[in-house]
C-alpha positions in Angstrom: -32.9 -44.7 34.4 -31.3 -41.3 34.1 -29.1 -40.4 31.1 -26.6 -37.6 31.5 -27.4 -37.3 27.7 -30.9 -36.3 27.5 -29.6 -32.8 29.5 -26.7 -32.7 27.2 -29.0 -33.0 24.0 -30.8 -30.1 25.2 -28.3 -27.9 26.2 -26.2 -28.1 23.1 -29.6 -26.6 21.4 -28.9 -23.6 23.4 -25.7 -21.7 22.2 -26.2 -19.5 24.8 -25.5 -22.0 27.5 -22.1 -22.1 28.9 -22.5 -24.0 32.1 -24.5 -26.7 33.3 -24.7 -27.1 37.3 -25.9 -30.2 38.8 -26.3 -30.9 42.5 -27.8 -33.6 45.0 -31.1 -32.2 47.0 -30.9 -29.3 44.3 -32.5 -28.8 41.0 -30.7 -28.5 37.5 -29.1 -25.3 37.2 -27.8 -23.5 33.7 -25.7 -20.4 33.0 -27.0 -18.4 30.3 -25.0 -15.1 29.5 -23.5 -15.0 32.9 -26.7 -15.3 34.8 -27.7 -18.6 36.6 -31.6 -19.9 35.9 -32.8 -22.6 37.4 -35.2 -25.5 36.1 -37.6 -26.2 38.7 -40.2 -28.4 36.7 -37.4 -31.0 36.4 -37.7 -31.8 40.7 -34.6 -32.3 42.7 -31.8 -34.4 41.9 -30.6 -36.9 44.9 -27.8 -38.0 46.1 -28.7 -41.2 43.9 -29.4 -39.6 40.8 -25.8 -37.9 41.0 -23.9 -41.2 41.6 -25.5 -42.3 38.5 -24.4 -38.8 36.3 -20.9 -39.3 38.0 -20.5 -42.9 36.9 -21.9 -42.0 33.3 -19.6 -39.3 33.0 -16.9 -41.8 34.0 -17.5 -44.6 31.9 -14.2 -44.5 30.0 -12.5 -45.1 33.3 -14.7 -46.6 35.8 -12.0 -46.9 38.4 -11.9 -42.8 38.7 -15.1 -42.9 40.9 -13.3 -44.9 43.2 -10.3 -42.4 43.2 -13.2 -39.6 43.2 -14.3 -40.8 46.6 -10.9 -40.5 48.3 -9.8 -37.3 46.4 -13.2 -35.9 47.0 -12.8 -33.9 43.8 -11.9 -34.2 40.1 -11.3 -32.5 37.1 -11.8 -34.0 34.1 -13.2 -33.9 30.3 -16.3 -35.6 28.2 -17.2 -35.6 24.8 -21.3 -35.9 24.2 -22.7 -38.5 21.9 -22.9 -35.1 20.0 -19.6 -34.8 20.1 -19.7 -32.0 22.1 -16.8 -31.2 24.5 -17.1 -30.8 28.3 -14.9 -29.6 30.9 -15.8 -31.1 34.3 -15.0 -30.5 37.9 -16.8 -32.8 40.5 -16.8 -32.5 44.1 -18.6 -33.1 47.4 -20.5 -30.5 49.1 -21.9 -31.0 52.9 -21.2 -35.2 51.6 -23.5 -34.4 48.8 -21.9 -34.8 44.8 -21.9 -31.6 42.8 -20.7 -31.5 39.4 -20.1 -28.3 37.2 -19.8 -29.1 33.4 -18.4 -26.1 30.9 -19.2 -26.5 27.7 -16.5 -26.3 24.7 -17.3 -25.1 21.1 -17.0 -28.6 19.3 -15.1 -27.0 16.1 -12.6 -24.3 16.6 -13.4 -20.3 16.0 -11.6 -18.6 13.3 -9.6 -15.7 14.9 -11.7 -13.5 12.8 -14.2 -14.7 14.8 -13.2 -13.3 18.0 -10.9 -10.6 17.2 -11.0 -7.3 15.1 -9.9 -8.6 11.8 -6.9 -6.1 11.5 -5.5 -7.5 14.9 -6.2 -11.1 13.6 -4.2 -10.4 10.6 -1.5 -8.9 13.0 -1.6 -12.0 15.1 -1.3 -14.5 12.2 1.4 -12.7 10.7 4.0 -11.5 13.4 3.0 -14.3 16.3 2.0 -17.5 14.7 4.3 -17.2 12.3 7.2 -16.8 14.7 9.6 -19.8 15.4 10.2 -19.3 18.8 9.3 -16.7 22.2 6.4 -17.0 24.6 3.3 -16.2 23.9 0.7 -15.3 27.1 -2.9 -15.3 27.1 -4.4 -14.4 30.5 -7.8 -13.5 31.8 -10.4 -14.6 34.6 -11.8 -17.8 34.4 -14.8 -18.1 31.9 -13.0 -15.4 29.7 -12.4 -17.5 26.6 -8.8 -18.4 27.0 -9.3 -21.7 25.7 -11.4 -20.6 22.8 -8.8 -18.1 21.4 -5.5 -20.7 21.9 -7.8 -23.3 20.5 -7.8 -21.2 17.4 -4.5 -20.1 17.3 -3.2 -23.8 17.5 -5.7 -24.5 14.7 -4.1 -21.8 12.4 -0.8 -23.0 13.0 -2.2 -26.8 12.3 -3.6 -25.6 9.1 -0.4 -23.1 8.0 2.6 -25.0 9.0 4.6 -28.3 9.2 5.5 -28.4 13.1 5.2 -30.9 15.5 3.1 -29.4 18.6 2.8 -30.5 22.0 -0.2 -29.7 24.2 -0.1 -30.3 28.0 -3.2 -29.9 29.4 -5.5 -30.2 32.7 -7.8 -31.6 31.4 -7.8 -32.0 27.4 -10.9 -30.2 25.9 -10.2 -29.8 22.5 -9.2 -32.7 20.2 -6.8 -31.7 17.4 -7.1 -33.6 14.2 -3.4 -33.4 12.4 -3.6 -31.3 9.3 -0.1 -30.2 8.2 1.4 -30.6 12.0 2.1 -33.2 13.9 -0.1 -32.9 17.1 0.5 -34.8 20.5 -1.7 -33.9 23.3 -1.4 -35.1 26.9 -3.5 -35.0 30.0 -2.2 -34.7 33.4 -2.7 -37.9 35.6 -4.2 -39.6 32.1 -0.6 -39.5 30.1 1.4 -37.9 32.3 2.0 -37.6 36.1 2.2 -33.7 36.3 3.5 -30.7 34.5 6.7 -30.8 35.5 7.4 -34.3 34.0 5.8 -33.5 30.9 7.6 -30.1 30.4 11.1 -32.1 30.9 9.8 -35.0 28.5 8.7 -32.4 26.0 12.2 -31.4 25.3 13.3 -35.1 23.9 10.0 -35.3 21.8 11.5 -33.1 19.1 9.0 -30.0 19.5 8.5 -26.8 17.8 5.4 -25.4 19.6 4.4 -26.4 22.9 1.3 -25.4 24.6 1.3 -25.3 28.8 -2.5 -25.2 29.8 -1.5 -22.9 33.0 1.5 -21.2 34.9 0.5 -22.3 38.6 4.0 -22.3 40.0 7.7 -21.1 39.7 8.6 -24.9 38.6 6.2 -24.9 35.5 7.3 -21.0 34.9 10.6 -21.7 34.7 10.2 -24.3 32.4 7.9 -22.6 30.2 10.8 -19.6 29.9 13.8 -22.0 29.5 11.8 -23.6 26.5 11.5 -20.3 25.1 14.9 -18.9 25.3 15.8 -22.9 23.9 14.1 -21.9 20.5 10.5 -23.1 20.8 7.4 -21.1 20.8 5.5 -21.4 24.0 2.0 -20.4 24.6 0.6 -20.6 28.2 -1.6 -18.9 30.5 -2.0 -17.1 33.8 -5.2 -15.8 35.3 -4.3 -11.9 35.2 -6.5 -8.8 34.3 -4.0 -6.6 32.0 -0.9 -7.0 30.5 1.3 -5.2 32.9 -0.1 -7.2 36.0 0.7 -10.4 34.0 4.4 -9.8 33.9 4.0 -8.9 37.3 2.5 -12.3 38.2 5.4 -14.1 35.7 8.0 -12.6 38.1 6.3 -13.2 41.2 6.8 -16.9 40.8 10.5 -16.3 41.8 12.1 -15.7 45.0 13.0 -11.5 45.3 17.0 -12.5 45.5 16.5 -13.6 41.6 13.9 -11.7 40.3 16.0 -8.9 38.8 17.7 -12.0 36.3 14.0 -13.2 35.9 12.9 -9.9 34.6 16.0 -9.5 31.8 15.1 -13.1 30.6 11.0 -12.7 30.5 11.8 -9.4 28.5 13.9 -11.3 25.8 11.6 -14.2 25.7 8.5 -12.5 25.8 6.8 -11.5 22.5 3.1 -11.3 23.4 0.5 -10.7 25.9 -3.4 -10.8 24.9 -5.4 -10.4 28.2 -9.2 -11.1 27.4 -12.7 -10.9 29.5 -16.3 -11.3 28.2 -18.8 -9.0 28.3 -22.7 -9.0 27.4 -23.5 -7.6 24.0 -25.8 -4.7 23.5 -28.9 -6.3 22.6 -28.0 -9.0 25.8 -28.3 -11.7 22.8 -25.1 -13.0 23.8 -21.3 -12.3 24.8 -18.4 -10.9 23.1 -14.7 -10.7 24.2 -12.8 -7.4 24.8 -9.0 -7.8 24.5 -6.1 -6.1 25.5 -2.8 -6.9 23.5 0.7 -6.3 24.3 3.8 -6.3 21.8 6.6 -6.7 23.3 8.5 -3.9 21.6 12.1 -2.6 22.2 10.5 0.3 24.9 8.3 -2.3 26.6 11.2 -4.4 27.1 13.6 -1.9 28.6 10.6 -1.1 31.1 10.2 -5.0 31.9 14.0 -4.6 32.6 14.1 -1.7 34.4 10.8 -3.1 36.5 8.8 0.2 35.5 5.8 -1.7 34.9 3.6 1.7 35.2 5.4 2.9 32.6 4.0 0.2 30.3 0.6 1.1 30.7 1.6 4.4 29.4 3.1 3.3 26.4 0.0 1.0 25.3 -2.1 3.9 26.1 -0.1 6.1 23.1 0.3 3.2 21.0 -1.2 2.9 18.0 -3.2 -0.2 17.5 -1.3 -0.7 14.0 1.9 -1.2 16.2 0.0 -4.6 17.5 -0.6 -2.6 20.7 -4.3 -2.0 22.2 -5.6 -1.4 25.7 -8.8 -3.0 27.2 -10.5 0.6 27.1 -9.8 1.1 23.4 -11.0 -1.9 22.2 -14.1 -1.8 24.0 -14.3 1.9 22.8 -14.1 0.8 19.3 -17.3 -2.2 20.1 -19.3 0.8 21.6 -18.8 2.7 18.3 -20.2 -0.4 16.2 -22.9 -0.8 18.8 -22.0 -4.2 19.5 -22.0 -3.4 23.2 -23.1 -0.8 25.8 -20.7 2.2 26.8 -21.3 1.3 30.4 -18.9 -1.6 29.8 -16.1 1.2 29.4 -16.7 1.8 33.3 -14.2 0.4 35.5 -11.9 -0.9 32.8 -8.3 -0.5 33.1 -6.2 2.1 30.1 
């Protein structure tokens, strides 16, 4: 009988594999450093095998398979026998089952493993010790936003005595409480919606709240209100720069109230961290490029006045010691250290 764990055990031996693609009438494929490689020797998977695989992944909740057939797609998490977590999307394509599995780190990384030490120290000192405000981590799908947030929450878990609530879709990494109390809630499994979970969170005595993603105005308003009422809130957006993040957040609201929302966001926002992943110079792996915007007085004023272009100018002329760095400047540091190729500077915004 086909066993999905056989595939996973091979994948987990190769740290450069980030995704597994399984599909009826197709061979097994992997994404390695952004490129897709097909395992031609394994033969094609038929729909019967795909059903077996999906039922194995749904073993913890067999009824989910019937729900999948009705919904024709599903997002969920799975932890292999070796303890490696996966984020999974199952779907139908031309009537056949398709599954994409994103491998998640089994252990949280230290911030210093992700970002230059001086910036990591700045984040720890000025942000992760804060009692309130809104911290946004942004970037395209596959840019490692979850990895960054897990590293930050793990640092908080080691250094603070607070109550942390996460609202996720799905839960990817299971935190073990250290100094903090941690309640992780998964959409549909533990709560019906982000809106319900956010409303309920206010009654759960939280200090820190992590919201998986801001998808609509209702979530944006809840996140903003939580930050305004004295909580430290982390969330994500699919934007590619700090300035575009401000634009995107405001765009969730009707134009008639955007001026007041700009004032609120300017006061509640503490930090925007935009990120992307690029290949290393020797093609042996990938490395993060970060853009970091600390919401200084000058940036706050420009958010209120809706002079977004001025945010880019301020960031370009700011010293990294102030907690601000652009994607291009960060990439240049990686080039200077021979970590990435200079070609990676092309196309990066200021």
